[in-house]
C-alpha positions, 0 to 999 in steps of 0.5 A, a space after each residue: 150799804 144794805 142791798 134789798 133785792 126786793 127794791 133793787 130796780 133792773 135798768 128797765 124799771 121793774 124790781 128784780 126779783 121780778 125779772 127772775 120770776 119772769 126769767 124762771 118761768 119762761 123757763 119752765 115754760 120751755 121745759 113743759 113744752 120741750 117735754 110734751 113735745 116728746 111725748 107728742 112724738 113718742 105718740 105719733 110715731 109709735 107705730 113705726 116704732 113697734 110696727 115697722 114692717 119690712 119689706 119682702 126680700 128678694 135675696 131671702 127669698 132667694 135663700 128660703 129656696 136654697 134651703 128647701 124646694 118643700 116651702 110653699 107660699 102661704 096665704 090666708 084671708 081674714 074675716 075683714 077680707 085681708 089677705 096674710 101671706 106666709 110660709 109652710 113646709 109640711 112633712 110626714 112621719 111614718 106615713 102620718 102628719 108631723 106635728 106643727 110648729 107654728 112661728 110668729 116672727 120679731 117686729 122686724 122680721 119676715 117669715 122668710 128669716 125664719 125658713 132660711 135655717 128652719 127647715 134644716 134645723 127642725 127636720 121632724 116638723 111641719 114649719 108655719 108663719 104668716 107675716 104679720 098685716 103690712 108685713 111682707 106681701 101681706 095686706 093691711 094695718 097691724 094692731 095688736 088686736 089684729 095680730 093676736 086675731 090674726 094669729 089665732 086665725 093662723 092657729 085653727 086654720 093650719 091646724 085643719 089643712 095640715 092635719 098635724 096632730 099637735 102644734 108647737 108655738 114658737 115666737 121671737 121678740 115681739 113673737 113671743 107675745 103672739 104666741 103666748 097669746 095662742 097657747 092660752 087661747 088654744 090646745 099647745 103641746 110647747 110653746 118656745 119663747 125667744 128673747 120674749 119682754 114681759 111687756 112692750 110698755 114695761 121696756 118702753 118705761 125702762 127706756 123712757 123713764 121719764 115718760 109715761 109710756 103706758 099712758 102713751 101706748 096704743 099697744 102695749 103687748 102684755 104677754 105676763 096677763 096670757 102666760 099665767 094661763 099657758 098650761 103646756 111644757 115651755 122653753 125660754 130663750 134669754 141672751 145673756 148681752 141683750 140690750 133690746 129687751 133686757 134679760 130681766 123682762 124675760 126673767 120676769 114674763 118667765 115667773 109667770 108661766 105656771 106649767 113645766 118651763 126651762 129658762 135658758 140663758 144664752 151667750 149673744 145679744 138680742 139678734 146673735 143669740 140665733 146664732 149661739 151653737 146652743 140656741 138649735 140643739 136646745 129646740 130640738 131636744 125640747 121637741 124631742 122631750 114632747 113626744 115622750 
């Protein structure tokens, strides 16, 4: 007996092919709605993911005070009357101002995190850091454009304020894009990049391969654009077991640097690389080399 799906009737009187077509259409609609919901969620929550903006930690402030009594609070007003907060430690060499190392932290960092160890580990340079807008005691809401503009302001202000003969830029994670930008825009003695990314867009696209991340992201932080204009010597730290910013992203960024550079791969992940025994000695050696 022949069986024709085109004419077989369902219990409700509709041909089976129409029932199957309606089911497939419904599934496609559900998939499209789910996909759109995921894209919308990523778009709407991206600011909190890129800029989680931690609050001041009293324990961290106490640790900084114990690390050095010479660390002072820094306040800087921007052109739009936003007051940025940070930390500053000035030093001298033979009675003259020492070179200045200006630090830009990761998206979950505060200046106090850097100043817990840096004054002890880097004893021959002045140190400065400003928390991004909305971070710590800094006012305002961060965006890529504002963070970069604030970084240039900090460079200009601190260069004059400290009368440093030279400025070395250092950034970690998100801060590597900021430091690279400043190095491309201002005369810098050296650049230190810790667990850098080529761009947040590239990292996000690898994490969400089926989402058009580059189309949704408001703050892509593409450091490759600025890296090609950096002329100063650069030290790049890559964490061998980094899953937050996998090593190939840092390696790609380094390939855009046209000047003298050293890429150092250390054991550790995105955070623990800071505790690698070779981390601080490599920074000190790099700084010493800049003096030759």
